[in-house]
DOLO-488471 format. One line per 4 residues: number of its first residue (from 1); their letters; for each residue x, y, z of N, C-alpha, C. Coordinates in Angstrom, 2 decimals, padded with zeros to 5 digits. Example, Ala and Ser with C-alpha at 12.3 -4.5 7.8 and 13.67 -1.06 7.14 Angstrom:
residues 2
1 = as = 013.19:-005.69:007.80:012.30:-004.50:007.80:013.20:-003.30:007.80 | 012.85:-002.25:007.08:013.67:-001.06:007.14:012.90:000.03:007.87;
***
This chain:
residues 232
1 = xxxx = 060.97:136.14:108.41:060.14:135.23:107.80:061.01:134.67:106.49 | 060.45:133.29:105.88:061.00:132.54:105.08:061.42:133.37:103.69 | 060.44:134.63:103.34:060.64:135.15:102.25:062.02:135.98:102.08 | 062.57:136.17:103.16:063.71:136.99:103.16:065.24:136.01:103.23;
5 = xxxx = 064.67:134.73:103.30:065.77:133.64:103.27:065.87:133.00:102.03 | 067.31:132.60:101.55:067.28:131.73:100.61:067.32:130.14:101.12 | 067.31:129.30:100.28:067.36:127.99:100.60:068.26:127.53:101.82 | 069.54:127.82:101.74:070.55:127.41:102.52:070.10:128.11:104.04;
9 = xxxx = 069.85:129.34:103.91:069.66:130.10:105.23:068.54:129.48:105.95 | 067.51:129.04:105.05:066.08:128.51:105.71:066.80:127.19:106.36 | 067.36:126.44:105.50:067.90:125.06:106.03:068.51:125.27:107.59 | 069.54:126.13:107.53:070.18:126.68:108.62:069.39:126.78:109.63;
13 = xxxx = 068.52:127.86:109.59:067.49:128.21:110.79:066.80:127.09:111.18 | 066.12:126.10:110.47:065.64:124.85:110.78:066.50:123.94:111.59 | 067.65:123.74:111.31:068.64:123.06:111.78:068.94:123.44:113.21 | 069.01:124.93:113.39:069.25:125.47:114.52:068.12:125.08:115.69;
17 = xxxx = 066.83:125.30:115.21:065.80:124.97:115.89:065.85:123.33:116.29 | 066.15:122.40:115.39:066.00:121.12:115.71:067.14:120.76:116.64 | 068.44:121.27:116.29:069.50:120.81:117.29:069.50:121.47:118.79 | 068.67:122.48:118.94:068.49:123.33:120.21:067.84:122.30:121.15;
21 = xxxx = 066.78:121.38:120.53:066.17:120.47:121.44:065.09:121.10:122.27 | 064.99:122.47:121.86:064.03:123.23:122.73:062.45:122.94:122.48 | 062.44:122.23:121.38:061.02:121.55:121.10:060.56:120.33:121.44 | 061.54:119.80:122.46:061.20:118.76:123.04:059.91:119.08:123.99;
25 = xxxx = 058.97:118.39:124.03:057.70:118.54:125.24:058.04:117.51:126.25 | 058.09:118.09:127.33:058.15:117.13:128.51:057.21:117.24:129.50 | 056.75:116.26:130.18:055.86:116.29:131.10:056.58:116.83:132.47 | 055.67:117.14:133.65:056.32:117.68:134.74:057.28:116.42:135.38;
29 = xxxx = 057.00:115.08:135.00:058.00:114.20:135.34:059.14:113.88:134.26 | 059.21:114.90:133.28:060.36:114.87:132.27:060.29:113.68:131.45 | 059.09:113.24:130.91:058.89:112.25:130.12:058.42:112.84:128.75 | 059.23:112.55:127.85:058.98:113.11:126.34:057.79:112.79:125.75;
33 = xxxx = 057.06:113.81:125.15:055.86:113.40:124.45:055.91:113.87:123.08 | 055.74:112.80:122.17:056.08:113.14:120.75:055.19:113.89:119.92 | 053.82:113.64:120.17:052.65:114.63:119.51:052.90:116.21:120.12 | 053.07:116.26:121.24:053.11:117.55:121.85:054.50:118.33:121.45;
37 = xxxx = 055.41:117.42:121.08:056.91:117.93:120.73:056.56:118.63:119.31 | 056.05:117.74:118.56:055.58:118.28:117.12:054.83:119.58:117.02 | 054.04:119.78:117.82:053.23:121.00:118.07:054.02:122.10:118.55 | 055.04:121.72:119.56:055.95:122.78:119.94:056.90:123.39:118.77;
41 = xxxx = 057.46:122.21:118.06:058.17:122.67:116.85:057.56:123.46:116.03 | 056.21:123.23:115.65:055.46:123.92:114.63:055.39:125.39:115.35 | 055.24:125.55:116.50:054.98:126.95:117.18:056.30:127.70:116.87 | 057.50:127.16:117.19:058.77:127.65:117.21:059.12:128.08:115.74;
45 = xxxx = 058.71:127.09:114.77:058.94:127.62:113.36:057.87:128.75:113.09 | 056.91:128.70:113.47:055.91:129.73:112.85:056.34:131.00:113.40 | 056.82:130.98:114.78:057.35:132.21:115.11:058.67:132.81:114.63 | 059.54:131.87:114.48:060.82:132.50:113.96:060.97:132.42:112.46;
49 = xxxx = 060.17:131.67:111.67:060.53:131.59:110.19:059.17:131.78:109.43 | 058.33:130.71:109.51:057.09:130.99:108.65:056.20:129.90:108.97 | 054.95:129.93:108.44:053.74:129.11:108.82:053.94:127.70:108.32 | 053.78:126.69:109.38:053.80:125.42:109.02:052.90:124.70:110.03;
53 = xxxx = 052.16:123.75:109.55:051.31:123.06:110.45:051.82:121.52:111.11 | 051.44:121.48:112.24:051.93:120.35:113.09:052.07:119.03:112.29 | 050.81:118.88:111.59:050.68:117.35:110.86:051.66:117.43:109.61 | 051.93:118.40:109.13:053.10:118.46:108.24:054.39:118.16:108.70;
57 = xxxx = 054.75:118.59:109.98:056.17:118.24:110.63:055.98:116.79:110.74 | 054.99:116.30:111.38:054.78:115.00:111.78:055.00:114.10:110.75 | 054.37:114.25:109.42:054.37:113.31:108.61:055.94:113.46:107.78 | 056.64:114.57:107.75:057.77:114.51:107.23:058.76:113.80:108.17;
61 = xxxx = 058.60:114.15:109.69:059.75:113.52:110.34:059.56:111.72:110.13 | 058.16:111.41:110.29:058.03:110.02:110.44:058.39:109.28:109.11 | 058.03:110.16:107.79:058.44:109.48:106.66:060.02:109.63:106.25 | 060.68:110.22:107.21:062.29:110.42:106.85:062.96:109.07:107.55;
65 = xxxx = 062.31:108.47:108.41:063.04:107.24:108.98:062.62:106.24:108.09 | 063.68:105.70:107.60:063.41:104.43:106.60:064.88:103.50:106.86 | 065.18:102.44:106.22:066.14:101.75:106.36:067.60:102.48:106.24 | 067.70:103.63:105.61:068.74:104.46:105.43:069.11:105.06:106.39;
69 = xxxx = 068.21:105.10:107.76:068.56:105.94:108.81:069.33:104.99:109.67 | 069.60:103.58:109.51:070.22:102.54:110.34:071.77:103.02:110.23 | 072.51:102.89:111.22:074.08:102.92:111.16:074.43:101.74:110.37 | 075.57:101.82:109.90:076.07:100.71:108.97:077.79:100.34:109.37;
73 = xxxx = 078.00:099.36:109.09:079.62:098.98:109.05:079.68:098.58:107.66 | 080.51:099.46:106.80:080.56:099.07:105.60:079.30:099.02:104.83 | 079.02:098.03:103.88:077.80:097.91:103.27:076.80:097.61:104.08 | 076.98:096.74:105.08:075.71:096.15:106.08:075.44:097.04:107.25;
77 = xxxx = 074.18:096.64:107.61:073.58:097.40:108.66:074.22:096.87:110.06 | 074.47:097.86:110.94:075.18:097.59:112.18:074.09:096.59:113.01 | 073.02:096.78:113.01:072.16:095.64:113.58:072.29:094.31:113.26 | 072.37:094.12:111.93:072.43:092.80:111.28:073.90:092.27:111.83;
81 = xxxx = 075.02:092.96:111.84:076.20:092.34:112.44:076.17:092.10:113.85 | 075.38:092.89:114.66:075.25:092.49:115.93:074.29:091.28:116.11 | 073.25:090.99:115.45:072.45:089.99:115.44:073.27:088.53:114.97 | 074.18:088.59:114.37:075.00:087.52:114.13:075.76:087.16:115.40;
85 = xxxx = 075.87:087.86:116.17:076.59:087.64:117.61:075.67:087.16:118.58 | 074.53:087.94:118.69:073.37:087.42:119.44:072.09:087.72:118.52 | 071.46:086.49:118.14:070.29:086.56:117.64:069.01:086.83:118.18 | 069.13:086.95:119.46:068.04:087.43:120.41:068.31:088.86:121.05;
89 = xxxx = 069.11:089.69:120.24:069.62:091.14:120.64:068.23:091.82:121.36 | 068.49:092.78:122.46:067.54:093.23:123.03:067.65:094.75:122.82 | 066.64:095.35:122.09:066.59:096.75:121.89:066.16:097.42:122.93 | 066.86:098.41:123.50:066.68:098.72:124.83:066.49:100.50:124.78;
93 = xxxx = 065.46:101.08:124.67:065.20:102.29:124.28:064.40:103.08:125.20 | 064.70:104.42:125.15:063.90:105.27:126.13:063.37:106.54:125.30 | 061.92:106.82:125.70:061.27:108.06:125.10:059.72:107.57:125.02 | 058.96:108.65:124.34:057.71:108.21:124.09:057.49:106.93:123.30;
97 = xxxx = 056.97:105.96:123.90:056.95:104.56:123.36:056.35:104.39:121.92 | 055.29:105.30:121.74:054.65:105.41:120.46:055.66:105.77:119.40 | 056.37:106.74:119.58:057.46:107.41:118.92:058.54:106.37:118.57 | 059.18:105.84:119.72:060.13:104.88:119.65:059.88:103.59:118.78;
101 = xxxx = 058.59:103.23:119.09:058.07:102.14:118.17:057.88:102.43:116.75 | 057.43:103.62:116.35:057.23:103.92:115.01:058.76:104.06:114.33 | 059.75:104.56:115.00:060.77:104.55:114.43:061.66:103.33:114.22 | 061.47:102.40:115.15:061.86:101.12:114.95:061.01:100.16:113.74;
105 = xxxx = 059.78:100.58:113.63:059.19:099.98:112.63:059.43:100.48:111.16 | 059.61:101.88:111.13:059.98:102.58:109.95:061.40:102.21:109.33 | 062.27:101.98:110.19:063.59:101.68:109.88:063.78:100.21:109.68 | 062.82:099.35:109.88:062.90:097.91:109.93:063.48:097.24:110.83;
109 = xxxx = 063.84:097.51:111.90:064.51:097.13:112.94:063.39:096.01:113.81 | 062.35:096.17:113.91:061.30:095.35:114.39:061.04:094.16:113.34 | 061.45:094.17:112.20:061.16:093.52:111.19:062.32:092.09:111.45 | 063.25:092.49:112.12:064.33:091.36:112.38:063.76:090.33:113.21;
113 = xxxx = 063.69:089.02:112.90:063.19:088.12:113.83:064.17:087.74:114.97 | 063.59:087.71:116.03:064.65:087.24:117.32:064.78:088.48:118.16 | 064.67:089.83:117.50:065.03:091.03:118.23:064.03:091.23:119.16 | 064.44:091.43:120.34:063.38:091.89:121.43:063.33:093.33:121.83;
117 = xxxx = 062.18:094.07:121.60:062.17:095.47:121.90:061.85:095.62:123.16 | 062.32:096.74:123.92:062.18:097.07:125.31:061.85:098.61:125.27 | 060.50:099.22:124.93:060.52:100.56:124.98:059.97:100.94:126.23 | 060.90:102.01:126.80:060.68:102.53:127.91:060.48:104.02:128.17;
121 = xxxx = 059.20:104.59:128.55:059.04:105.78:128.34:060.02:106.74:129.37 | 060.49:106.44:130.34:061.53:107.15:131.19:062.24:106.35:132.09 | 063.47:106.85:132.36:064.39:106.22:133.32:064.70:104.61:132.94 | 064.97:104.38:131.59:064.95:102.90:131.32:066.00:102.22:132.00;
125 = xxxx = 066.89:102.88:132.76:067.85:102.17:133.58:067.22:101.32:134.56 | 066.04:101.84:135.09:065.32:101.15:136.14:064.88:099.72:135.84 | 064.86:099.47:134.79:064.37:098.14:134.18:065.56:097.34:133.64 | 066.80:097.97:133.80:068.04:097.37:133.27:068.21:095.96:133.91;
129 = xxxx = 068.32:095.93:135.34:068.52:094.87:136.02:067.57:093.68:135.61 | 066.28:093.73:135.58:065.44:092.67:134.92:065.54:092.30:133.69 | 066.08:093.11:132.70:066.52:092.61:131.29:067.82:091.69:131.39 | 068.82:092.33:132.27:069.77:091.50:132.43:069.69:090.08:133.06;
133 = xxxx = 068.98:089.97:134.08:068.61:088.73:134.61:067.87:087.80:134.01 | 067.04:088.20:132.88:066.48:087.55:131.95:067.15:086.50:131.00 | 068.59:086.93:131.12:069.65:086.33:130.47:070.20:085.04:131.33 | 069.80:085.17:132.48:070.40:083.88:133.22:070.27:082.59:132.64;
137 = xxxx = 071.28:081.71:132.40:071.21:080.54:131.83:070.60:079.49:132.69 | 069.45:078.79:132.24:068.88:077.80:133.11:069.61:076.53:133.21 | 070.73:076.35:132.77:071.72:075.16:132.70:072.90:075.60:133.58 | 072.80:076.84:133.95:073.95:077.31:134.92:075.28:077.71:134.26;
141 = xxxx = 075.12:077.94:133.01:076.37:078.33:132.26:076.49:079.92:132.33 | 077.74:080.12:132.31:078.11:081.72:132.51:077.62:082.39:131.12 | 077.17:083.67:131.56:076.69:084.44:130.41:077.57:085.78:130.39 | 077.88:086.47:129.38:078.52:087.74:129.23:077.30:088.67:128.55;
145 = xxxx = 076.74:089.65:129.13:076.11:090.59:128.85:076.56:091.80:128.79 | 076.48:092.48:127.40:077.15:093.68:126.93:076.10:094.68:126.62 | 076.32:095.70:127.35:075.37:096.87:126.96:076.09:097.89:126.18 | 075.31:098.33:125.13:075.93:099.26:123.92:074.99:100.34:124.23;
149 = xxxx = 075.67:101.68:124.34:074.65:102.76:124.51:075.57:104.21:124.16 | 074.97:105.13:123.93:075.64:106.37:123.43:075.85:107.36:124.63 | 075.10:106.87:125.69:075.13:107.68:126.95:076.02:107.27:128.32 | 076.81:107.84:128.57:077.84:107.44:129.40:077.02:106.96:130.98;
153 = xxxx = 076.27:107.80:131.27:075.54:107.42:132.47:074.76:106.33:132.51 | 073.95:105.88:131.35:073.43:104.48:131.41:074.59:103.40:131.54 | 075.65:103.46:130.95:076.50:102.44:131.14:077.28:102.40:132.42 | 077.25:103.67:133.06:077.95:103.67:134.53:076.73:102.85:135.36;
157 = xxxx = 075.53:102.89:135.19:074.51:102.36:135.85:074.47:100.87:135.54 | 074.71:100.64:134.33:075.00:098.98:133.84:076.19:098.41:134.66 | 077.24:099.01:134.78:078.46:098.46:135.33:078.07:098.27:136.89 | 077.28:099.09:137.37:077.09:099.16:139.10:076.20:097.83:139.22;
161 = xxxx = 075.70:097.41:138.54:074.72:096.19:138.64:075.43:094.88:138.75 | 076.78:094.95:138.50:077.30:093.64:138.40:077.36:092.95:139.73 | 077.64:093.25:140.81:077.39:092.58:142.25:075.95:092.16:142.26 | 075.00:092.63:141.83:073.77:092.19:141.95:073.34:091.10:141.03;
165 = xxxx = 074.07:090.94:140.01:073.69:089.73:139.01:074.66:088.52:138.95 | 075.95:088.86:139.84:076.89:087.87:139.64:076.51:086.52:140.13 | 075.70:086.53:140.89:075.23:084.95:141.61:074.33:084.28:140.57 | 073.93:084.97:139.64:073.09:084.50:138.60:074.10:084.04:137.27;
169 = xxxx = 075.45:084.12:137.50:076.29:083.57:136.49:076.44:084.56:135.34 | 076.30:085.77:135.75:076.29:087.00:134.47:077.33:087.76:134.77 | 078.19:088.23:133.74:079.11:089.31:133.80:078.78:090.24:132.92 | 079.04:091.50:133.35:078.61:092.61:132.56:079.80:093.55:131.98;
173 = xxxx = 079.61:093.61:130.75:080.55:094.58:130.04:079.76:095.75:129.26 | 080.41:097.02:129.09:079.89:097.91:128.32:080.59:098.52:127.13 | 079.96:099.00:126.28:080.58:099.88:125.24:079.97:101.19:124.99 | 080.64:102.26:125.07:080.26:103.55:124.93:080.33:103.94:123.49;
177 = xxxx = 079.41:103.91:122.68:079.33:104.28:121.17:079.05:105.58:120.95 | 079.90:105.77:120.04:079.82:107.23:119.24:079.90:107.09:117.95 | 078.75:107.49:117.15:078.84:107.16:115.74:079.75:108.15:114.92 | 080.18:109.29:115.42:081.11:110.19:114.91:082.52:110.10:115.33;
181 = xxxx = 082.99:109.03:116.08:084.31:108.82:116.68:084.97:107.42:116.04 | 085.79:107.55:115.23:086.17:106.36:114.76:086.76:105.13:115.80 | 087.14:105.71:117.06:087.61:104.85:117.88:086.37:104.47:118.82 | 085.22:104.84:118.63:084.20:104.37:119.29:082.74:104.03:118.46;
185 = xxxx = 082.91:104.01:117.23:081.87:103.94:116.28:081.46:102.34:116.16 | 080.46:101.96:115.31:080.23:100.66:115.06:081.18:099.56:114.72 | 082.11:100.07:113.60:083.25:099.26:113.67:084.15:099.02:114.88 | 084.52:099.97:115.67:085.28:099.65:116.88:084.44:098.90:117.78;
189 = xxxx = 083.13:098.89:117.58:082.39:098.06:118.58:082.51:096.67:118.12 | 082.31:096.29:116.92:082.59:095.06:116.40:083.95:094.41:116.68 | 084.96:095.32:116.86:086.30:094.83:116.91:086.42:094.48:118.56 | 085.74:095.26:119.33:085.56:095.11:120.72:084.95:093.88:121.01;
193 = xxxx = 083.92:093.54:120.64:083.13:092.21:120.55:083.84:091.12:120.19 | 084.52:091.13:118.87:085.33:090.07:118.72:086.40:089.63:119.65 | 087.01:090.53:120.29:087.94:090.19:121.48:087.44:089.68:122.61 | 086.27:089.50:122.76:085.58:088.77:123.96:085.74:087.34:123.80;
197 = xxxx = 086.37:086.79:124.84:086.54:085.20:124.76:085.35:084.32:125.06 | 084.52:084.70:126.09:083.31:084.04:126.16:082.29:083.66:124.81 | 081.64:082.63:124.76:081.02:082.32:123.70:079.43:082.63:123.88 | 079.11:082.73:125.10:077.69:083.06:125.56:077.65:084.59:125.70;
201 = xxxx = 077.19:085.27:124.74:077.28:086.60:124.75:075.72:087.01:124.51 | 075.23:088.12:125.37:073.99:088.48:125.01:074.25:090.11:125.01 | 073.27:090.72:124.09:073.50:092.04:123.75:072.18:092.75:124.19 | 072.47:093.94:124.84:071.46:094.88:125.12:071.76:096.48:124.57;
205 = xxxx = 071.19:096.78:123.30:071.44:097.86:122.50:070.51:098.99:122.55 | 070.99:100.06:122.85:070.26:101.31:122.60:069.91:101.73:120.99 | 068.72:102.43:120.93:068.64:102.56:119.42:069.02:104.03:118.91 | 068.51:105.16:119.63:068.79:106.44:119.04:070.55:106.77:119.21;
209 = xxxx = 071.23:107.03:118.15:072.54:107.47:118.31:073.49:106.20:118.38 | 072.94:104.85:118.05:073.57:103.57:118.17:073.18:102.97:117.01 | 071.94:102.40:117.05:071.43:101.54:115.67:070.91:102.69:114.62 | 070.21:103.50:115.14:069.67:104.59:114.28:070.35:105.98:114.38;
213 = xxxx = 070.73:106.50:113.33:071.25:107.87:113.43:070.32:109.10:113.41 | 069.55:108.93:114.39:068.60:109.90:114.60:068.76:111.36:114.41 | 069.96:111.90:114.94:070.28:113.21:114.86:070.50:113.54:113.45 | 071.24:112.56:112.66:071.50:112.98:111.21:070.25:113.08:110.34;
217 = xxxx = 069.41:112.22:110.56:068.07:112.29:110.00:067.24:113.58:110.06 | 067.39:114.09:111.68:066.55:115.37:111.83:067.18:116.56:111.25 | 068.50:116.48:111.49:069.35:117.57:111.14:069.56:117.74:109.64 | 069.80:116.69:108.91:069.99:116.78:107.43:068.96:116.49:106.48;
221 = xxxx = 067.96:115.61:106.90:066.94:115.36:105.93:065.60:115.98:106.30 | 065.29:116.02:107.32:064.11:116.69:107.93:064.20:118.32:107.50 | 065.27:118.77:107.90:065.28:120.12:107.79:065.29:120.59:106.35 | 065.65:119.82:105.45:065.61:120.07:104.21:064.11:120.08:103.71;
225 = xxxx = 063.65:119.07:104.01:062.30:118.86:103.63:061.20:119.92:104.23 | 061.27:120.35:105.42:060.66:121.45:106.01:060.97:122.85:105.43 | 062.36:122.97:104.96:062.65:124.23:104.21:061.94:124.27:102.88 | 061.75:123.06:102.11:061.07:123.01:100.80:059.53:123.67:100.84;
229 = xxxx = 058.86:122.94:102.10:057.45:123.21:102.44:057.38:124.73:102.60 | 058.39:125.29:103.50:058.40:126.67:103.84:058.65:127.72:102.66 | 059.24:127.13:101.68:059.61:128.07:100.46:058.53:128.11:099.53 | 057.43:127.12:099.55:056.23:127.05:098.59:055.45:128.28:098.91;
***
């Protein structure tokens, strides 16, 4: 129990639970459910560390997402740099739509005018073709659509759609982003985008692990706040 742990040990215990992702509550069809996940995290903490209410966890996690959770390039937010390239950037995100929308609102992503959010509960790649085709230029001009994501499988699927959208004047490119890799972080992504010759560029961008550093918020900020409550 938490009485036997100092603050550092307590934080590490909570980090372990968070990073394990065993608190993710999924339906039979593998759809993530936010409220059930909070309840499951509470159960795990109550069993392994000490008593805490699901409502306390929910409030702490939700209030830990603010503009500081947004990934940056130097002093500026990555999303704002991307919006300079495509003012109608599509935010393409998978998960419980209530939870995804909440993060986007709390961090200020959806305050950006022009940004279009596509919150998809499961298998977001199933809707990717329609999103890409929505960029087809009505004047017949060529369009370069670039998908930015931290999961390779999503990018492989995106690339596989090229033949299906070529007749609409669309060319697809992808960028596999990794916030922790200097060769694939937001700065590297901007360099990649600057080298594209076409002028008509449209962006489809993932949220978690790309525009929002979700893992860092949960692991570094939420774990400390939960430890503070458990120590009281």
